[in-house]
Each structure stands twice: as C-alpha cells, then as structure tokens.
ZAMARGU-4260 file (C-alpha; in steps of 0.2 Angstrom, whole numbers, plus 5000, padded with zeros to 4 digits):
<rodrens>
0) 5132/4699/4990 | 5123/4708/4975 | 5130/4724/4968 | 5117/4734/4977 | 5122/4729/4994
5) 5141/4731/4988 | 5137/4749/4985 | 5127/4752/5001 | 5140/4744/5012 | 5154/4756/5002
10) 5143/4771/5003 | 5140/4767/5023 | 5159/4765/5027 | 5162/4781/5017 | 5150/4791/5027
15) 5157/4783/5044 | 5175/4789/5038 | 5169/4805/5033 | 5161/4807/5051 | 5177/4802/5060
20) 5188/4814/5050 | 5175/4828/5053 | 5175/4824/5072 | 5195/4823/5072 | 5196/4840/5064
25) 5184/4848/5075 | 5193/4841/5092 | 5209/4848/5084 | 5201/4865/5081 | 5195/4866/5098
30) 5211/4861/5106 | 5221/4873/5096 | 5208/4887/5100 | 5209/4884/5118 | 5229/4883/5120
35) 5229/4899/5110 | 5216/4908/5122 | 5224/4901/5137 | 5242/4905/5136 | 5246/4917/5123
40) 5263/4923/5128 | 5270/4906/5136 | 5271/4898/5119 | 5284/4909/5113 | 5296/4907/5128
45) 5299/4891/5138 | 5312/4897/5150 | 5315/4912/5160 | 5329/4923/5151 | 5346/4921/5158
50) 5354/4934/5170 | 5372/4939/5165 | 5385/4937/5179 | 5395/4952/5184 | 5413/4954/5179
55) 5427/4950/5191 | 5434/4964/5201 | 5452/4961/5198 | 5460/4951/5185 | 5478/4952/5191
60) 5476/4942/5207 | 5491/4932/5213 | 5487/4912/5213 | 5478/4904/5227 | 5489/4896/5242
65) 5489/4877/5242 | 5482/4870/5258 | 5485/4851/5263 | 5469/4841/5259 | 5461/4856/5251
70) 5456/4860/5233 | 5470/4863/5219 | 5471/4883/5216 | 5464/4886/5199 | 5469/4904/5198
75) 5479/4906/5185 | 5473/4891/5174 | 5486/4877/5176 | 5497/4875/5160 | 5496/4858/5150
80) 5511/4846/5153 | 5526/4846/5139 | 5538/4833/5138 | 5556/4837/5139 | 5568/4838/5124
85) 5575/4821/5127 | 5557/4812/5128 | 5553/4820/5113 | 5568/4814/5102 | 5566/4795/5110
90) 5548/4796/5102 | 5534/4785/5108 | 5537/4769/5117 | 5525/4755/5115 | 5513/4754/5129
95) 5514/4734/5130 | 5530/4722/5127 | 5529/4711/5112 | 5518/4695/5114 | 5529/4679/5118
100) 5532/4667/5105 | 5521/4654/5112 | 5505/4666/5110 | 5511/4671/5092 | 5499/4662/5078
105) 5509/4655/5063 | 5507/4665/5047 | 5491/4662/5037 | 5494/4652/5022 | 5488/4658/5004
110) 5476/4647/4994
</rodrens>
C-alpha cells in the first residue's frame, strides 16, 4: 500500500469511529430524556414506605400455657442455659476419646 492509501484508510476508519461514537451518545441521550420524562418520581423511591406496627397493649402478661403438641410459649423470652457450678469447675471434656494406638502415626523424623 502506498502512503496515500494508508492515509485514506486511516481517515475512513476515523470517520466511521466518530460516527459510531456520536450515534451511541445520541441514543443514550434520548434514552435518559425519556426515562426522566416518563418516571420523574419513581427513580427516587423504589419501594413503598414501611408502616409502623402498633405497640403491644400490655407488657406485663403472664407466660402462655404449654399445650401438648403445640408451640413452645415465647412470652417472656426463654433464658439461656447456664451450667451448674460443678460442671464449670470440671472444665471442658473432650468430645471424642483419644485415638487408638494402631491409628497413631510414628513421629516425623527431622532431616
């Protein structure tokens, strides 16, 4: 290719790229203008505002009665379990017994 042909090819590619960029900007501008015209308030808030719940009428109710096969009463909330003093003194016991001797590997020798 001669230098003149290279310049023409470069110029043609540059003009094509400019036209494509301008077309993309034009389509984006039309899209944004239509969104702004059609939905002016819906862009600011996507969900409906939450409604408050009324406060319970009586806070000092007795716990609900337990019924066989029914749900566990949750008023007042159950207290967390606490171990007795003797269990605290003994400490944590291992969950599993130690491995038998035949399943224990020999010690690794240093090099």
